[in-house]
N, CA, C and O of each residue as an XYZ file, in Angstrom:
432
protein
N       9.404    -12.773     -4.597
C      10.385    -13.317     -5.512
C      11.150    -14.406     -4.786
O      11.347    -14.348     -3.572
N      11.561    -15.361     -5.519
C      12.404    -16.415     -4.958
C      13.783    -15.835     -4.674
O      14.164    -14.833     -5.279
N      14.536    -16.444     -3.766
C      15.891    -15.941     -3.520
C      16.727    -15.947     -4.801
O      16.679    -16.895     -5.585
N      17.489    -14.877     -4.996
C      18.400    -14.758     -6.137
C      19.805    -14.614     -5.569
O      20.031    -13.814     -4.661
N      20.748    -15.385     -6.099
C      22.114    -15.392     -5.590
C      23.092    -15.054     -6.710
O      22.989    -15.568     -7.824
N      24.048    -14.175     -6.388
C      25.141    -13.830     -7.305
C      26.448    -13.919     -6.531
O      26.468    -13.717     -5.317
N      27.533    -14.220     -7.224
C      28.847    -14.325     -6.588
C      29.897    -13.607     -7.415
O      29.777    -13.467     -8.632
N      30.946    -13.151     -6.708
C      32.106    -12.558     -7.366
C      33.343    -13.136     -6.708
O      33.458    -13.123     -5.482
N      34.274    -13.646     -7.512
C      35.569    -14.115     -7.025
C      36.633    -13.141     -7.503
O      36.635    -12.735     -8.665
N      37.538    -12.768     -6.605
C      38.538    -11.770     -6.965
C      37.891    -10.405     -7.060
O      36.865    -10.155     -6.427
N      38.480     -9.522     -7.844
C      37.974     -8.150     -7.967
C      37.047     -8.055     -9.172
O      37.399     -8.512    -10.259
N      35.861     -7.462     -8.990
C      34.923     -7.311    -10.103
C      33.536     -6.976     -9.614
O      33.346     -6.571     -8.467
N      32.561     -7.149    -10.502
C      31.175     -6.876    -10.141
C      30.297     -8.049    -10.559
O      30.598     -8.768    -11.512
N      29.213     -8.224     -9.827
C      28.298     -9.330    -10.100
C      27.324     -8.964    -11.210
O      27.272     -7.826    -11.676
N      26.570     -9.951    -11.608
C      25.410     -9.700    -12.457
C      24.425     -8.866    -11.635
O      24.463     -8.878    -10.404
N      23.554     -8.150    -12.323
C      22.539     -7.354    -11.638
C      21.435     -8.253    -11.099
O      21.132     -9.298    -11.675
N      20.840     -7.835     -9.989
C      19.613     -8.452     -9.511
C      18.518     -7.399     -9.696
O      18.388     -6.493     -8.874
N      17.721     -7.513    -10.780
C      16.624     -6.559    -10.971
C      15.552     -6.796     -9.907
O      15.291     -7.937     -9.527
N      14.940     -5.726     -9.435
C      13.903     -5.804     -8.420
C      12.609     -5.236     -8.979
O      12.626     -4.437     -9.916
N      11.489     -5.651     -8.403
C      10.179     -5.206     -8.867
C       9.742     -4.008     -8.042
O       9.288     -4.166     -6.909
N       9.877     -2.799     -8.604
C       9.532     -1.610     -7.833
C       8.026     -1.359     -7.798
O       7.586     -0.351     -7.246
N       7.225     -2.262     -8.381
C       5.770     -2.163     -8.306
C       5.189     -3.017     -7.176
O       3.997     -2.924     -6.886
N       6.007     -3.836     -6.545
C       5.536     -4.668     -5.428
C       5.337     -3.785     -4.209
O       6.124     -2.875     -3.947
N       4.262     -4.070     -3.460
C       3.978     -3.311     -2.249
C       3.681     -4.272     -1.101
O       2.851     -5.167     -1.259
N       4.324     -4.118      0.030
C       5.461     -3.235      0.256
C       6.699     -3.749     -0.463
O       6.807     -4.941     -0.752
N       7.630     -2.847     -0.751
C       8.803     -3.166     -1.565
C       9.738     -4.171     -0.880
O      10.080     -5.182     -1.493
N      10.149     -3.940      0.321
C      10.959     -4.799      1.197
C      11.850     -5.841      0.524
O      11.370     -6.840     -0.012
N      13.161     -5.584      0.564
C      14.163     -6.526      0.059
C      15.159     -6.799      1.181
O      15.753     -5.874      1.735
N      15.333     -8.062      1.507
C      16.371     -8.461      2.454
C      17.527     -9.046      1.675
O      17.326     -9.704      0.655
N      18.750     -8.806      2.156
C      19.909     -9.373      1.477
C      20.987     -9.738      2.485
O      21.095     -9.151      3.562
N      21.767    -10.716      2.101
C      22.889    -11.150      2.922
C      24.074    -11.473      2.040
O      23.917    -11.982      0.930
N      25.260    -11.175      2.539
C      26.487    -11.463      1.807
C      27.360    -12.352      2.686
O      27.598    -12.048      3.855
N      27.829    -13.442      2.114
C      28.761    -14.321      2.808
C      30.106    -14.282      2.099
O      30.188    -14.109      0.883
N      31.154    -14.448      2.890
C      32.520    -14.345      2.380
C      33.242    -15.666      2.579
O      33.148    -16.291      3.635
N      33.965    -16.079      1.546
C      34.879    -17.215      1.638
C      36.255    -16.679      1.288
O      36.428    -16.038      0.251
N      37.226    -16.932      2.136
C      38.570    -16.406      1.896
C      38.664    -14.968      2.368
O      38.012    -14.580      3.337
N      39.471    -14.184      1.686
C      39.695    -12.781      2.039
C      39.271    -11.907      0.876
O      39.843    -11.985     -0.211
N      38.261    -11.070      1.108
C      37.765    -10.196      0.047
C      37.042     -8.998      0.664
O      36.431     -9.115      1.726
N      37.115     -7.864      0.002
C      36.421     -6.655      0.435
C      35.330     -6.350     -0.581
O      35.572     -6.395     -1.787
N      34.121     -6.037     -0.095
C      32.993     -5.850     -0.998
C      32.088     -4.712     -0.561
O      32.141     -4.242      0.576
N      31.252     -4.282     -1.507
C      30.246     -3.243     -1.296
C      28.998     -3.640     -2.072
O      29.099     -4.228     -3.149
N      27.828     -3.325     -1.538
C      26.571     -3.516     -2.254
C      26.141     -2.158     -2.808
O      26.185     -1.149     -2.104
N      25.723     -2.144     -4.078
C      25.283     -0.917     -4.726
C      23.874     -1.097     -5.285
O      23.433     -2.219     -5.536
N      23.168      0.028     -5.478
C      21.837      0.013     -6.079
C      21.727      1.114     -7.124
O      22.515      2.059     -7.141
N      20.734      0.972     -7.991
C      20.494      1.970     -9.033
C      19.004      2.236     -9.157
O      18.170      1.433     -8.740
N      18.692      3.386     -9.743
C      17.328      3.758    -10.089
C      17.153      3.751    -11.612
O      16.087      4.098    -12.120
N      18.196      3.358    -12.330
C      18.180      3.325    -13.796
C      17.188      2.278    -14.308
O      16.835      1.339    -13.593
N      16.753      2.451    -15.536
C      15.916      1.458    -16.192
C      16.822      0.346    -16.724
O      17.326      0.425    -17.844
N      17.019     -0.671    -15.922
C      17.945     -1.744    -16.285
C      17.378     -2.662    -17.368
O      18.087     -3.534    -17.872
N      16.107     -2.473    -17.728
C      15.496     -3.267    -18.797
C      15.583     -2.573    -20.153
O      15.172     -3.145    -21.163
N      16.106     -1.362    -20.191
C      16.313     -0.661    -21.461
C      17.333     -1.465    -22.262
O      18.403     -1.778    -21.741
N      17.030     -1.807    -23.513
C      17.971     -2.624    -24.299
C      19.333     -1.971    -24.509
O      20.305     -2.660    -24.816
N      19.416     -0.663    -24.349
C      20.697      0.041    -24.516
C      21.436      0.257    -23.204
O      22.501      0.874    -23.190
N      20.886     -0.239    -22.102
C      21.492     -0.016    -20.784
C      22.750     -0.865    -20.609
O      22.757     -2.053    -20.935
N      23.799     -0.254    -20.099
C      25.013     -0.986    -19.736
C      25.350     -0.643    -18.290
O      25.464      0.535    -17.951
N      25.512     -1.641    -17.435
C      25.802     -1.378    -16.022
C      27.038     -0.507    -15.804
O      27.063      0.299    -14.874
N      28.059     -0.655    -16.643
C      29.289      0.129    -16.468
C      29.037      1.621    -16.634
O      29.761      2.432    -16.058
N      28.036      1.995    -17.402
C      27.725      3.409    -17.622
C      26.567      3.881    -16.752
O      26.127      5.025    -16.865
N      26.073      2.996    -15.880
C      24.919      3.319    -15.046
C      25.238      4.252    -13.891
O      26.395      4.568    -13.612
N      24.180      4.680    -13.234
C      24.284      5.528    -12.037
C      24.097      4.644    -10.809
O      22.981      4.225    -10.501
N      25.190      4.364    -10.113
C      25.171      3.452     -8.972
C      25.399      4.214     -7.675
O      26.169      5.174     -7.626
N      24.716      3.769     -6.629
C      24.809      4.376     -5.312
C      25.188      3.292     -4.310
O      24.684      2.171     -4.379
N      26.071      3.625     -3.384
C      26.554      2.674     -2.385
C      25.518      2.507     -1.282
O      24.976      3.490     -0.776
N      25.247      1.271     -0.915
C      24.420      1.013      0.260
C      25.248      1.435      1.475
O      26.298      0.843      1.726
N      24.803      2.446      2.241
C      25.633      2.980      3.314
C      25.915      1.994      4.450
O      26.852      2.191      5.223
N      25.109      0.935      4.553
C      25.312     -0.047      5.618
C      26.179     -1.227      5.204
O      26.643     -1.987      6.055
N      26.403     -1.386      3.890
C      27.189     -2.536      3.421
C      28.240     -2.032      2.443
O      28.162     -2.293      1.242
N      29.213     -1.319      2.960
C      30.285     -0.782      2.128
C      31.627     -1.067      2.778
O      31.782     -0.913      3.990
N      32.594     -1.480      1.978
C      33.925     -1.773      2.486
C      33.956     -2.915      3.484
O      34.787     -2.921      4.393
N      33.073     -3.870      3.330
C      32.979     -5.000      4.256
C      33.955     -6.109      3.874
O      34.312     -6.262      2.706
N      34.379     -6.876      4.871
C      35.238     -8.032      4.594
C      34.776     -9.269      5.361
O      35.450    -10.299      5.349
N      33.626     -9.164      6.029
C      33.033    -10.286      6.756
C      31.577    -10.417      6.310
O      31.055     -9.544      5.616
N      30.929    -11.498      6.707
C      29.516    -11.674      6.377
C      28.718    -10.475      6.879
O      29.008     -9.943      7.951
N      27.715    -10.047      6.116
C      26.873     -8.921      6.513
C      25.497     -9.081      5.889
O      25.325     -9.788      4.896
N      24.516     -8.410      6.493
C      23.185     -8.400      5.908
C      22.608     -7.001      5.977
O      23.121     -6.142      6.694
N      21.540     -6.776      5.231
C      20.913     -5.468      5.200
C      19.590     -5.552      4.475
O      19.076     -6.642      4.224
N      19.036     -4.390      4.137
C      17.742     -4.386      3.462
C      17.541     -3.101      2.687
O      18.254     -2.114      2.869
N      16.552     -3.146      1.823
C      16.054     -1.974      1.116
C      14.566     -1.893      1.416
O      13.810     -2.798      1.065
N      14.142     -0.812      2.065
C      12.737     -0.619      2.405
C      12.015      0.229      1.365
O      10.785      0.280      1.347
N      12.782      0.898      0.494
C      12.197      1.780     -0.504
C      12.675      1.358     -1.887
O      13.772      0.817     -2.022
N      11.865      1.600     -2.918
C      12.155      1.057     -4.249
C      13.476      1.507     -4.865
O      13.838      2.683     -4.838
N      14.172      0.533     -5.414
C      15.306      0.715     -6.319
C      15.061     -0.268     -7.462
O      14.271     -1.199     -7.310
N      15.722     -0.077     -8.596
C      15.438     -0.956     -9.735
C      16.335     -2.187     -9.798
O      15.947     -3.209    -10.363
N      17.545     -2.094     -9.214
C      18.451     -3.247     -9.244
C      19.545     -3.059     -8.195
O      19.832     -1.942     -7.765
N      20.145     -4.178     -7.797
C      21.301     -4.152     -6.896
C      22.398     -5.010     -7.504
O      22.152     -5.860     -8.359
N      23.615     -4.763     -7.038
C      24.742     -5.586     -7.475
C      25.775     -5.629     -6.360
O      25.730     -4.840     -5.416
N      26.694     -6.553     -6.489
C      27.783     -6.758     -5.541
C      29.083     -6.375     -6.237
O      29.365     -6.840     -7.341
N      29.875     -5.523     -5.585
C      31.164     -5.090     -6.127
C      32.259     -5.568     -5.168
O      32.161     -5.354     -3.960
N      33.287     -6.206     -5.698
C      34.434     -6.574     -4.870
C      35.614     -5.702     -5.281
O      35.871     -5.503     -6.468
N      36.328     -5.185     -4.281
C      37.373     -4.203     -4.562
C      38.779     -4.682     -4.229
O      39.752     -4.076     -4.677
N      38.908     -5.753     -3.455
C      40.240     -6.256     -3.103
C      40.106     -7.680     -2.590
O      39.069     -8.061     -2.047
N      41.147     -8.449     -2.763
C      41.187     -9.792     -2.216
C      41.128    -10.868     -3.275
O      40.978    -10.596     -4.466
N      41.250    -12.102     -2.806
C      41.248    -13.244     -3.710
C      40.169    -14.245     -3.362
O      40.112    -15.321     -3.959
N      39.311    -13.917     -2.408
C      38.237    -14.820     -2.011
C      37.012    -14.662     -2.886
O      37.083    -14.171     -4.012
N      35.872    -15.096     -2.331
C      34.590    -15.011     -3.025
C      33.564    -14.378     -2.100
O      33.483    -14.721     -0.920
N      32.787    -13.458     -2.640
C      31.645    -12.885     -1.928
C      30.385    -13.351     -2.650
O      30.311    -13.301     -3.878
N      29.396    -13.802     -1.883
C      28.143    -14.303     -2.440
C      26.985    -13.550     -1.797
O      26.860    -13.528     -0.572
N      26.134    -12.930     -2.624
C      24.990    -12.167     -2.132
C      23.701    -12.869     -2.525
O      23.526    -13.280     -3.672
N      22.798    -13.000     -1.554
C      21.463    -13.522     -1.802
C      20.458    -12.437     -1.444
O      20.538    -11.833     -0.374
N      19.505    -12.193     -2.349
C      18.457    -11.194     -2.125
C      17.094    -11.864     -2.213
O      16.870    -12.749     -3.040
N      16.182    -11.422     -1.339
C      14.804    -11.914     -1.343
C      13.896    -10.696     -1.252
O      14.056     -9.865     -0.358
N      12.937    -10.589     -2.181
C      11.994     -9.478     -2.164
C      10.626     -9.980     -1.726
O      10.098    -10.956     -2.258
N      10.068     -9.283     -0.739
C       8.738     -9.625     -0.237
C       7.707     -8.694     -0.852
O       8.061     -7.798     -1.617
N       6.442     -8.894     -0.529
C       5.389     -8.015     -0.999
C       4.449     -8.747     -1.938
O       4.664     -9.909     -2.283
N       3.404     -8.045     -2.342
C       2.387     -8.616     -3.212
C       2.413     -7.867     -4.533
O       2.275     -6.644     -4.560
N       2.587     -8.590     -5.619
C       2.640     -7.972     -6.949
C       1.266     -7.496     -7.384
O       0.245     -8.036     -6.958
N       1.247     -6.483     -8.232
C       0.015     -6.033     -8.843
C      -0.851     -5.126     -7.999
O      -2.030     -4.950     -8.307
N      -0.307     -4.547     -6.948
C      -1.104     -3.624     -6.131
C      -1.022     -2.249     -6.677
O      -1.627     -1.329     -6.127
């Protein structure tokens, strides 16, 4: 997949980045950069985010244990399938920007 970038300014949540859990190997690299002062966390879900009735606010989200409560640039990865990731900002007035890249070969 091509790099996908989402940003959040102030307190809130980003748009979802859906991932292809059929790609093998799954491998997703991500990085978050900070401008100003802001605290953020990366979350993932196993929910079917393509269900027309799905709403992220009612979804089942799990915190990435390596990228939680951060206030500086950070990077991480997902080696095992999840259906989507998002960026949550919890405090501050700056901007957090997350870029995700998924490797692997589709259709295996």
